[in-house]
N, C-alpha and C positions, 0 to 999 in steps of 0.2 A: 527660184532663189530661196535660200534657207534663212529662217529667223524672222523675228517680229520686231519692228521699231515702234516706239511710242510716238504720239503726236507731239511735235515741238512747236515753239512759237514761230509765226510766219516769218519773222526776221531771219531765221536760220535757213529758210527755204527760198528766199529771194535771190534771184540771179543778178539783179542790178546791184551795183556797189553803193552802199549807203555812206554818207559822209559823217562819220562818227568822230567828234572831237576827241583828242587824246585823253582828256580827263573824264570821259564817260565810257560806260560799258554797254555792250560788248565791243571789244576792239576787232575781233575776228569772228567770222561765221565758221561753224564747226560741224563736222559729221563723222560718223564711223561707218565706212562701207563694208568692212570685213573684220570679223573677230573669231578667233578659234582658241578654245581652252581644251587641252588634252585631259585624259582621265588621270588627274593628279592624285586620285585616291586609290589607284590600283598599282601595286608594286611588282606585278608579275613580269617576267622577262619579255613576254610577247608585247605587252603594252609599252614597256620602256623602249623596246626596239623601234617603236613608231616615232620616238622623239628625236629631234635633230639637235646635236650638241647639248643634250640635256634640257633643251628649252621645252616648256610645257604650254606656253601661250604666245599668241601674236595678235596684236590689235593694230589695224590701219586707221589713220586719221587723215581727213581732208580738211584743210583750213584755207581761209581766204580773208584778207584784211578788209574791214569795212571803211576804208579810207584810202586816199591817194597820198602816200608818204611824201611825194614831191611837193604837195601843196599845203602840208601842215608843218608847224614850227617844231618838228621833232627830228632827231637824228636816227632814232630807232624805237620800236615798240615791241615789247615781248608780252605774251599772255600765257598763263599757267593754269593747268587743270589737274584735279584730283579724280582718278578713275577707280571706282570701287567694283570689285567682282564679288557677286553674292549668289546665293541659291535660295530655294524655298526654305532651306534649313537655317539660313543666316548668312552673315558676312564671311567671305573667304579670304579676301586680302585687297590691298590697294596698290596701284601703280600711279605714277605721275607722268605728265606730258607737258610740252611747251611748244609754242610757235613764235615766229618772229618776222619782223619786216625792218630792214636796215637800209637807210638812204644811201650811205657811202661805205662800201665794204673795204675801201682802202684804209679807213681809220682803224686803229687798234682797239679791240674790245676785250682785252685780256681779263678784265675784272668781271666778265659775264659769269664766270664760274661762281663767284660769290653771290651774284643775283640768283642763280639757280638754287643755292643753298637756302636762301630766304624762304623759298617755297617748297623745300624738301626734295628737290630734284638732284639726282646724282648720275654719274656715268660709270658706276662701279663695274667690276668684272663679272658680276653675276646677273646683271640686267643690261640688255642692249638698249641704250638710250639714243634716240634720234629725233631731233627737232625738224619741223617742217617750216617752210616759209622763205627759203633762200631767194626765190625769184621775185619776191614782193607781190606775188599774185597767188592764185589757187595752187596749192601744192599738196603732195602726198608724203606722209611720214609714217613711221612704225614704232611700236614699243613691243619688244620681244624679250622673253626671259624664262627662267625656271620656276618663278614663283617661290623663291627660296624660303620666305617667311610666311607663306600662306597657311591657313588653318586646315589641317587634314582631319581633325577630330569630328567634323560634322558628318563624315561619310559621303559616299557618292550621291550626288543630287540627281533629280529628274530634269531640272531646267537650270540654266545659269543666266544671270542678268548682269549687264554692265551699265553702271550709272555714272554719269559725268557731272561734276560740279566745277565751276570756274573758281579758282583760288584768288586770282588777282592779276594785275598787269603792271608793267614797268615802262616808264617813259624816259628816254635819254635825250638830253638837249644840251649841246655844248659840253660843259663840265658838270652839269647837274644830273641827278638821278632821282626820280620821284616814283615811289611804289604805292600802288592803290590796292586795297583789299576789295574783293568782289562780294556781291551778295551770295548767299550760300545755297540758293535754290538749285534744284536739278535742272540742267539745260538739255540733257539727252539721256534716254534710257533705251537699251535694246535687249532683246531676249534671244538667247542662243538655244538651239534645239540639238538633240542628240544626232551625232554624225560620226560614223566609224567608231574610233576609240575615244572620241571626245565630243565637244559641243561646238556648233558652228552658227555664225550669222554671216550672211553673204548677199550683197546686192551689187557686186562689181565683177566677179568672175563668172563667166557663163557656166551653167550647170554641167554642160557637156565637157568642160575642161577641168572640173574639180578633181576628177580621178587621176589627172596627170600631174598634180602638184603635191608637194608636201604641205599639208594644211598649216603647219607651224612656221613655214617659210614662204608665205605668199609673195614676198618681195621679189623672189626670183622670177615669178610670172608677171607681176604688176609693173616692175621697173625695167623689163627687158626692152 
């Protein structure tokens, strides 16, 4: 497998579900099993040909709620993350991600788009935004895009790092909405190593299968 992950608190490695009250953090356990960043700094045609739909990166997220939504007095819980991409030369750019657990999906949640905006999350045409958590259990989601506003001026790096910070979480209950800001410490950091035309971290796809997938579209393999 390719890449290096930093040590994370034991809470994020526990398989048993902890009972986390809705007003305490973290609401979800969180991991990144796969991340790929293409050679964003190389504009030659051969490199560009490796990109799918102009996308330059793809990050997979596995999340799992630390509570049983059926036993807590909440209709829905959402948690939001800031994901920074950097190198040994400095910060390259940020993306955002969110996960959710909803008790009754028959209820309308149209105002959820406004909640996303509170934490800087959008689903615009240049970034493919996808939340995880629909099944109220462990689930897999992705963030894929072209890195349209990333910093090219640093030049091609030797190594890429992805650092995740929890931004906050939102609790819905009847007609009330309560937003919590999270502590700002790092909850996860992984290191991507050079792979083909880009940089890869992988502990979910067998190494023998890597050559058969488009590295910027692991969804096609992981969700089949």
